C-alpha positions as CSV (number, residue, x, y, z in Angstrom):
1,X,-17.0,-23.0,-1.8
2,X,-18.2,-22.9,-5.4
3,X,-15.8,-22.3,-8.6
4,X,-16.0,-18.3,-9.4
5,X,-14.6,-17.8,-12.8
6,X,-15.7,-13.5,-12.3
7,X,-13.8,-13.6,-9.1
8,X,-10.5,-14.1,-10.1
9,X,-8.3,-11.4,-11.7
10,X,-5.3,-9.8,-13.8
11,X,-4.7,-6.9,-12.7
12,X,-3.5,-5.4,-15.6
13,X,-3.7,-2.0,-14.8
14,X,-3.7,-0.2,-11.7
15,X,-4.0,3.2,-10.1
16,X,-2.7,4.2,-6.5
17,X,-4.2,6.9,-4.7
18,X,-2.7,8.8,-1.6
19,X,-4.8,11.2,0.7
20,X,-4.2,12.4,4.5
21,X,-4.3,9.8,6.9
22,X,-7.7,8.3,8.3
23,X,-9.1,10.1,5.3
24,X,-12.6,7.9,4.8
25,X,-12.7,5.3,1.5
26,X,-13.6,6.7,-1.6
27,X,-17.2,6.5,-1.9
28,X,-17.5,5.3,-5.9
29,X,-14.1,2.7,-5.6
30,X,-14.0,3.2,-9.0
31,X,-13.2,6.8,-9.1
32,X,-11.4,8.4,-6.5
33,X,-12.2,11.9,-6.3
34,X,-10.8,14.6,-4.5
35,X,-9.4,14.6,-1.7
36,X,-7.6,11.3,-2.8
37,X,-5.0,12.2,-5.2
38,X,-3.0,9.6,-7.5
39,X,0.4,8.8,-6.8
40,X,1.5,9.5,-10.0
41,X,3.3,6.7,-12.8
42,X,4.4,3.1,-11.0
43,X,6.3,0.7,-11.8
44,X,4.2,-2.5,-14.7
45,X,7.2,-4.6,-14.1
46,X,7.7,-4.8,-10.5
47,X,4.3,-4.4,-9.2
48,X,2.9,-4.1,-6.0
49,X,3.7,-6.1,-3.6
50,X,1.7,-6.7,-0.1
51,X,3.8,-8.4,2.2
52,X,3.5,-9.7,6.2
53,X,5.2,-10.1,8.7
54,X,4.0,-13.1,10.9
55,X,5.2,-12.2,14.2
56,X,6.0,-15.1,16.5
57,X,4.1,-17.9,16.4
58,X,4.3,-20.4,20.0
59,X,2.5,-23.5,21.0
60,X,1.8,-23.4,24.7
61,X,0.5,-26.6,26.5
62,X,0.4,-27.9,30.0
63,X,1.5,-31.6,31.3
64,X,-2.3,-33.6,30.4
65,X,-2.2,-31.3,26.7
66,X,1.3,-30.3,26.1
67,X,-0.3,-29.0,22.5
68,X,-2.9,-27.0,24.3
69,X,-3.2,-23.6,22.1
70,X,-0.9,-21.3,19.8
71,X,0.2,-18.3,20.7
72,X,0.9,-15.4,18.0
73,X,1.9,-12.0,17.8
74,X,0.5,-10.1,15.6
75,X,1.4,-9.3,11.6
76,X,2.9,-6.5,9.9
77,X,1.7,-5.7,6.7
78,X,3.5,-3.4,3.9
79,X,3.2,-2.4,0.7
80,X,5.9,-1.9,-1.4
81,X,6.1,-0.3,-5.5
82,X,7.7,2.5,-7.9
83,X,7.3,5.5,-8.3
84,X,8.5,6.4,-11.5
85,X,6.8,10.4,-12.2
86,X,9.9,12.5,-10.8
87,X,8.3,15.2,-9.1
88,X,7.8,17.0,-5.3
89,X,5.7,14.4,-4.9
90,X,8.3,11.4,-4.9
91,X,10.6,12.8,-4.5
92,X,8.6,13.6,-0.5
93,X,7.5,9.8,-0.7
94,X,11.6,8.2,-1.0
95,X,12.8,10.7,0.7
96,X,10.8,12.1,3.1
97,X,9.8,15.7,3.3
98,X,12.3,17.9,1.6
99,X,13.6,21.6,0.5
100,X,11.4,23.1,-2.1
101,X,11.6,26.7,-1.8
102,X,13.9,26.9,-5.2
103,X,12.1,26.8,-8.9
104,X,13.4,22.7,-10.3
105,X,14.8,21.8,-7.1
106,X,14.0,19.3,-4.1
107,X,16.4,19.7,-1.7
108,X,16.9,16.0,0.3
109,X,16.9,16.2,4.3
110,X,19.3,14.4,6.3
111,X,17.0,12.2,8.3
112,X,13.5,13.6,7.8
113,X,10.4,11.6,9.4
114,X,8.0,9.4,6.7
115,X,6.0,9.9,5.2
116,X,2.0,9.2,6.1
117,X,-0.6,8.8,4.1
118,X,-4.1,6.8,3.6
119,X,-3.8,4.6,0.8
120,X,-5.7,3.7,-1.8
121,X,-5.1,1.0,-4.7
122,X,-7.5,0.4,-8.4
123,X,-6.2,-2.9,-9.8
124,X,-8.4,-3.2,-13.3
125,X,-8.8,-6.2,-16.0
126,X,-11.5,-4.8,-17.9
127,X,-14.4,-4.5,-16.0
128,X,-13.4,-6.0,-13.0
129,X,-12.1,-4.8,-10.9
130,X,-10.3,-4.2,-7.0
131,X,-9.6,-2.1,-4.6
132,X,-7.6,-2.1,-1.5
133,X,-8.6,0.9,1.8
134,X,-5.9,1.5,4.0
135,X,-6.9,4.2,5.8
136,X,-2.8,5.0,7.5
137,X,0.2,4.8,6.0
138,X,3.4,5.3,7.0
139,X,6.1,5.6,3.6
140,X,9.1,5.5,3.2
141,X,12.6,4.4,0.6
142,X,12.2,0.8,0.3
143,X,15.3,-0.3,-1.4
144,X,18.3,1.5,-4.0
145,X,17.0,4.5,-6.3
146,X,17.6,2.4,-9.9
147,X,18.9,3.6,-12.8
148,X,18.6,1.7,-15.6
149,X,19.3,3.1,-19.2
150,X,16.9,0.2,-20.3
151,X,14.4,1.9,-17.4
152,X,12.6,4.2,-16.6
153,X,13.9,5.9,-13.5
154,X,13.0,3.8,-10.5
155,X,12.3,5.0,-6.9
156,X,11.1,2.3,-4.8
157,X,8.9,2.8,-1.3
158,X,7.5,0.9,1.2
159,X,4.5,2.1,2.4
160,X,4.3,0.6,6.6
161,X,0.4,-0.1,7.4
162,X,-0.5,1.5,10.8
163,X,-3.9,0.9,13.0
164,X,-6.3,3.3,13.3
165,X,-7.7,2.3,16.8
166,X,-11.3,1.2,16.4
167,X,-11.0,0.5,12.9
168,X,-9.8,-1.5,9.8
169,X,-6.0,-2.3,9.1
170,X,-7.1,-2.5,5.6
171,X,-10.2,-3.5,3.2
172,X,-10.8,-4.9,0.4
173,X,-13.4,-3.9,-1.6
174,X,-15.2,-6.1,-4.6
175,X,-17.7,-7.9,-6.2
176,X,-18.9,-10.7,-4.0
177,X,-17.2,-9.6,-0.9
178,X,-19.0,-8.9,2.3
179,X,-22.6,-10.0,3.5
180,X,-24.9,-10.6,0.3
181,X,-26.5,-7.6,-0.9
């Protein structure tokens, strides 16, 4: 494998988009349009984190070969980020569906289930970009709300990656990936 300087990104800016669960990836990853919508302002300082829970690994052997095979449980993935925009969308992603019948009020219900969506992330480094598409995630609160006099109000959310039968768990988009054109 050769060194490729143009395949290295510093994602200085980016956007997080959501759509209905199972929505196909945006036809143009550099310009997601309806039905994809921007989630709102997200944290620049804390960025976006893609986590992996490896599951357990176990080496299986025989009398003749004590390390014949490795058995590994499936990995699970999650994407965490902080929302700064105080609106119904942020409240729903953090608290679950709420009561929005009164103007200027989001009523938090007792124990609303997480919200399912499709997720697309644009990571931008000047003219270079990478995209991450996840057909189905379950979004909910990830930590405590941060109220700090020197920083933006922050609602940390976790998008747990869920499998859509017959599709990839996630897809990465960038120049140079996949089969050469």
